[in-house]
C-alpha positions as CSV (number, residue, x, y, z in Angstrom):
1,X,-25.6,27.0,-31.5
2,X,-23.3,26.2,-28.5
3,X,-22.0,22.7,-28.5
4,X,-21.5,21.4,-25.0
5,X,-18.2,19.9,-24.0
6,X,-18.4,16.1,-24.3
7,X,-16.6,15.4,-21.1
8,X,-17.3,18.3,-18.8
9,X,-15.4,17.8,-15.6
10,X,-17.4,18.1,-12.4
11,X,-17.0,21.4,-10.5
12,X,-14.2,21.2,-8.1
13,X,-15.1,21.8,-4.5
14,X,-13.2,24.6,-2.8
15,X,-12.1,25.0,0.8
16,X,-12.0,28.4,2.6
17,X,-8.2,29.0,3.0
18,X,-8.9,30.6,6.4
19,X,-10.1,27.3,7.9
20,X,-8.0,25.6,10.5
21,X,-8.0,22.2,8.7
22,X,-6.6,20.2,11.6
23,X,-9.3,21.6,14.0
24,X,-12.1,21.0,11.4
25,X,-11.0,17.5,10.7
26,X,-10.8,16.8,14.5
27,X,-14.4,18.2,14.9
28,X,-15.8,16.2,12.0
29,X,-14.0,13.1,13.2
30,X,-15.9,13.4,16.5
31,X,-19.2,14.3,15.0
32,X,-19.1,11.5,12.4
33,X,-17.6,8.9,14.8
34,X,-14.9,8.5,12.2
35,X,-11.5,7.0,12.2
36,X,-8.7,8.3,10.0
37,X,-6.4,5.5,8.7
38,X,-3.3,6.5,6.8
39,X,-0.5,4.7,5.0
40,X,3.1,5.5,5.7
41,X,3.4,6.8,2.1
42,X,1.0,9.7,2.8
43,X,2.2,13.3,3.3
44,X,3.6,13.9,6.7
45,X,0.8,16.2,7.8
46,X,-1.8,13.5,7.2
47,X,0.3,10.9,9.0
48,X,0.6,13.2,12.0
49,X,-3.2,13.6,12.5
50,X,-4.3,10.1,11.6
51,X,-5.6,7.7,14.3
52,X,-3.5,4.9,12.9
53,X,-0.6,4.9,10.5
54,X,0.6,1.6,9.1
55,X,1.4,-0.6,6.2
56,X,-1.2,-2.7,4.3
57,X,-1.3,-5.4,6.9
58,X,-1.6,-3.1,9.9
59,X,-4.2,-1.0,8.1
60,X,-6.2,-4.2,7.3
61,X,-6.1,-5.3,10.9
62,X,-7.2,-1.9,12.1
63,X,-10.1,-1.8,9.5
64,X,-11.2,-5.2,10.7
65,X,-11.6,-4.2,14.3
66,X,-12.6,-0.5,14.2
67,X,-15.8,0.5,16.0
68,X,-16.1,3.7,14.1
69,X,-19.1,4.4,11.8
70,X,-17.0,6.1,9.2
71,X,-13.6,5.1,7.9
72,X,-11.6,7.8,6.1
73,X,-8.9,6.0,4.3
74,X,-5.8,8.0,3.4
75,X,-4.2,5.6,1.1
76,X,-5.1,4.2,-2.3
77,X,-8.2,2.7,-3.8
78,X,-7.5,-1.0,-3.1
79,X,-6.8,-0.2,0.6
80,X,-10.2,1.6,0.9
81,X,-11.9,-1.4,-0.9
82,X,-10.3,-3.7,1.6
83,X,-11.8,-1.7,4.5
84,X,-15.2,-1.9,2.8
85,X,-14.9,-5.6,2.2
86,X,-14.3,-6.1,5.9
87,X,-16.9,-3.5,7.0
88,X,-19.9,-3.6,4.6
89,X,-22.2,-1.6,6.9
90,X,-19.7,1.2,7.5
91,X,-19.2,4.3,5.4
92,X,-15.7,4.2,3.8
93,X,-14.4,7.4,2.1
94,X,-11.3,7.9,0.1
95,X,-10.2,11.6,-0.1
96,X,-9.4,11.3,-3.8
97,X,-11.1,8.7,-5.9
98,X,-8.2,8.8,-8.5
99,X,-5.8,7.5,-5.9
100,X,-5.2,4.2,-7.6
101,X,-2.2,1.8,-7.7
102,X,0.0,1.0,-10.7
103,X,0.5,-2.5,-9.4
104,X,-3.3,-3.2,-9.0
105,X,-3.9,-1.6,-12.5
106,X,-1.5,-4.1,-14.1
107,X,-3.7,-7.0,-13.0
108,X,-7.1,-6.5,-14.6
109,X,-9.5,-9.1,-13.2
110,X,-10.8,-10.4,-16.6
111,X,-7.2,-10.9,-17.8
112,X,-6.2,-12.5,-14.5
113,X,-9.2,-14.9,-14.5
114,X,-8.3,-16.0,-18.1
115,X,-4.6,-16.5,-17.1
116,X,-5.6,-18.5,-14.1
117,X,-7.4,-21.0,-16.3
118,X,-3.9,-22.2,-17.4
119,X,-3.2,-23.3,-13.8
120,X,-5.9,-25.6,-12.5
121,X,-5.3,-27.0,-9.0
122,X,-3.1,-24.1,-8.0
123,X,-3.6,-22.1,-4.8
124,X,-3.8,-18.4,-5.7
125,X,-1.9,-16.1,-3.4
126,X,-2.6,-12.5,-4.2
127,X,-0.7,-9.6,-2.8
128,X,-3.2,-7.2,-1.1
129,X,-2.2,-4.5,-3.8
130,X,-4.9,-5.7,-6.1
131,X,-8.6,-4.9,-6.8
132,X,-11.5,-6.5,-4.9
133,X,-12.3,-8.4,-8.1
134,X,-8.9,-10.0,-8.1
135,X,-9.1,-10.8,-4.4
136,X,-12.4,-12.6,-5.2
137,X,-10.4,-14.9,-7.6
138,X,-7.8,-15.7,-4.9
139,X,-7.4,-18.4,-2.3
140,X,-5.6,-16.2,0.2
141,X,-4.3,-12.7,0.4
142,X,-0.9,-11.6,1.7
143,X,1.0,-8.4,2.4
144,X,4.7,-7.9,2.2
145,X,4.7,-8.3,6.0
146,X,3.3,-11.8,5.9
147,X,3.9,-13.1,2.4
148,X,6.5,-15.7,3.5
149,X,4.2,-16.9,6.3
150,X,1.2,-17.1,4.0
151,X,3.0,-19.1,1.3
152,X,4.5,-21.4,3.9
153,X,1.0,-22.1,5.3
154,X,0.2,-23.9,2.0
155,X,1.1,-27.6,1.9
156,X,4.3,-28.0,-0.1
157,X,2.8,-30.5,-2.6
158,X,0.2,-27.9,-3.7
159,X,1.3,-25.7,-6.6
160,X,1.0,-21.9,-6.1
161,X,0.2,-18.9,-8.3
162,X,1.5,-15.6,-6.9
163,X,0.2,-12.2,-8.1
164,X,0.5,-9.5,-9.0
165,X,4.0,-8.4,-7.9
166,X,6.8,-10.4,-9.6
167,X,9.6,-8.9,-7.5
168,X,7.9,-9.7,-4.2
169,X,7.1,-13.2,-5.6
170,X,10.7,-13.9,-6.5
171,X,11.8,-12.8,-3.0
172,X,9.2,-15.1,-1.4
173,X,10.5,-17.9,-3.6
174,X,14.0,-17.4,-2.2
175,X,12.8,-17.2,1.4
176,X,10.7,-20.3,1.2
177,X,12.7,-22.4,-1.4
178,X,9.4,-22.8,-3.2
179,X,8.9,-22.2,-7.0
180,X,5.7,-20.4,-7.9
181,X,4.0,-19.2,-11.0
182,X,4.3,-15.4,-11.0
183,X,2.0,-12.8,-12.6
184,X,4.3,-10.3,-14.3
185,X,3.3,-7.1,-12.4
186,X,5.4,-4.5,-10.6
187,X,5.1,-1.2,-8.7
188,X,6.2,1.9,-10.7
189,X,8.0,3.4,-7.6
190,X,10.0,0.3,-6.5
191,X,10.8,-0.7,-10.1
192,X,12.8,2.5,-10.6
193,X,15.4,1.8,-7.9
194,X,18.7,0.5,-9.4
195,X,21.7,-1.2,-7.8
196,X,24.0,1.2,-9.8
197,X,22.5,4.3,-8.2
198,X,22.3,2.9,-4.8
199,X,25.9,1.7,-4.9
200,X,26.9,5.2,-6.0
201,X,25.0,6.6,-3.0
202,X,26.6,4.1,-0.6
203,X,30.0,5.3,-1.8
204,X,29.1,8.7,-0.4
205,X,27.8,7.1,2.8
206,X,30.1,4.2,3.5
207,X,28.8,3.6,7.0
208,X,25.2,3.4,6.0
209,X,23.0,0.3,5.9
210,X,21.0,-0.2,2.7
211,X,17.5,-1.3,3.5
212,X,14.9,-2.2,0.8
213,X,11.3,-3.2,0.3
214,X,10.9,-6.6,-1.4
215,X,9.0,-5.0,-4.3
216,X,12.4,-3.8,-5.5
217,X,14.2,-5.6,-8.4
218,X,16.4,-8.6,-7.5
219,X,19.6,-6.6,-8.3
220,X,18.7,-4.0,-5.6
221,X,17.7,-6.7,-3.1
222,X,21.0,-8.4,-3.7
223,X,23.0,-5.5,-2.3
224,X,20.6,-4.7,0.6
225,X,21.7,-5.2,4.2
226,X,18.1,-5.7,5.3
227,X,14.9,-6.4,3.3
228,X,11.4,-6.0,4.7
229,X,7.9,-4.6,4.5
230,X,7.4,-0.9,5.2
231,X,6.7,-1.6,8.8
232,X,9.7,-4.0,9.1
233,X,12.0,-1.3,7.6
234,X,10.8,1.2,10.2
235,X,11.2,-1.3,13.0
236,X,14.7,-2.2,11.8
237,X,15.7,1.5,11.9
238,X,14.3,1.9,15.4
239,X,16.3,-1.0,16.7
240,X,19.5,-1.0,14.7
241,X,22.7,0.4,16.3
242,X,23.6,1.9,12.9
243,X,23.5,5.7,12.6
244,X,23.0,5.9,8.8
245,X,20.4,4.3,6.5
246,X,19.8,4.3,2.7
247,X,16.2,3.5,2.2
248,X,14.9,2.0,-1.0
249,X,11.1,2.4,-0.8
250,X,8.6,5.2,-1.1
251,X,9.8,8.4,0.6
252,X,6.8,8.8,2.8
253,X,8.2,6.3,5.4
254,X,11.2,8.6,6.0
255,X,9.0,10.9,8.1
256,X,8.3,8.1,10.6
257,X,11.9,7.0,10.5
258,X,13.2,10.4,11.3
259,X,10.7,10.9,14.1
260,X,11.8,7.5,15.6
261,X,15.6,8.1,15.1
262,X,16.4,11.8,15.2
263,X,20.0,10.8,15.9
264,X,20.3,8.9,12.6
265,X,21.0,10.0,9.1
266,X,18.0,8.8,6.9
267,X,18.6,9.1,3.2
268,X,16.1,8.1,0.5
269,X,17.5,6.1,-2.4
270,X,17.1,8.0,-5.7
271,X,15.0,6.3,-8.4
272,X,16.4,6.0,-11.9
273,X,13.9,8.5,-13.4
274,X,15.7,11.8,-13.3
275,X,14.0,12.7,-10.0
276,X,15.8,12.5,-6.7
277,X,12.8,11.5,-4.7
278,X,10.8,8.2,-4.9
279,X,7.2,9.2,-4.4
280,X,4.0,7.5,-5.4
281,X,1.9,10.0,-7.4
282,X,-1.3,8.2,-6.5
283,X,-0.6,8.2,-2.7
284,X,0.1,11.9,-2.8
285,X,-3.3,12.8,-4.4
286,X,-4.8,12.8,-0.9
287,X,-4.5,16.1,0.8
288,X,-5.6,17.7,4.0
289,X,-8.2,19.7,2.0
290,X,-9.6,16.6,0.4
291,X,-9.7,14.7,3.7
292,X,-11.7,17.6,5.2
293,X,-14.2,17.5,2.3
294,X,-14.5,13.7,2.5
295,X,-15.4,13.9,6.2
296,X,-17.7,16.9,5.7
297,X,-19.6,15.5,2.7
298,X,-19.0,11.7,3.3
299,X,-17.9,11.4,-0.3
300,X,-16.4,10.0,-2.4
301,X,-17.6,6.7,-0.9
302,X,-16.2,3.3,-1.7
303,X,-18.6,0.5,-2.6
304,X,-17.9,-3.1,-3.5
305,X,-20.7,-5.2,-5.2
306,X,-21.9,-7.8,-2.7
307,X,-21.2,-10.9,-4.7
308,X,-17.6,-9.7,-5.2
309,X,-17.3,-8.6,-1.6
310,X,-18.4,-12.0,-0.2
311,X,-15.9,-13.8,-2.5
312,X,-13.1,-11.4,-1.6
313,X,-13.8,-11.6,2.1
314,X,-12.9,-15.3,2.4
315,X,-9.2,-14.9,1.3
316,X,-8.9,-11.8,3.4
317,X,-10.2,-13.5,6.5
318,X,-7.9,-16.5,5.8
319,X,-5.0,-14.1,5.8
320,X,-6.1,-12.3,9.0
321,X,-6.6,-15.6,10.8
322,X,-2.9,-16.3,10.4
323,X,-2.2,-13.4,12.7
């Protein structure tokens, strides 16, 4: 008797290697009335064909105002969930359903809800890098672009819980002069940057500016010449008179930086992991082939249960109302 495998994986869809994927994606985008949204941490070929490339705030704003019937979200799961929360009647597809987020995974909603019970009367500011269920437990959402503005919008006498990124939370505390209760989460990419390795790299590039994302550890931020969100880092590179930059964030943003400043030397800071490139393994699960299949088959689709969606919508709308 043949015993079936207990966890048989679904058959993997194949794509004819002779297909012109860019042309096919463009065709399906027209036929589906679809918009392709991509994060700066996606592969360069996806960034180049997307209708909009941005960070979490920009992508949320685009998702909120799109007129498309289908949103193909080239990012990670929480980003596609955000698009669905804002667009319940639209079809939202994520090219690879396994494209999760280490930071979001470190904040399970049940554990977060139990932890919040220790802090009654606190406003709950949650970084957008969290699940829909965690958003539903929050007062207001923020991104790294607007976290300081969001926290500053809360009256100073009201205590604040900040989740799930402890490094971003500490940086916001310094910017606002306001002590908050921090959930102890972190991003596996940004956690791996060290001041020691960046200082060694700067010794080889003495004219370079060190620019860093606030998800980095405090020791890294202390040696940075500029700190900002993914978009803020890009805008800084565009406007800076400097000709050399050491960049402490996910390597995907280097593509946009090099396009914007072909005259400049753009060097990615190495993580302390034995690898010389800081890439998010979840972001890179999305590929051109998977994007094509997602548009062709309209799957895998993202869905958010309506009770959770309605609760998560309020803190998202409160953030978007801040501009």
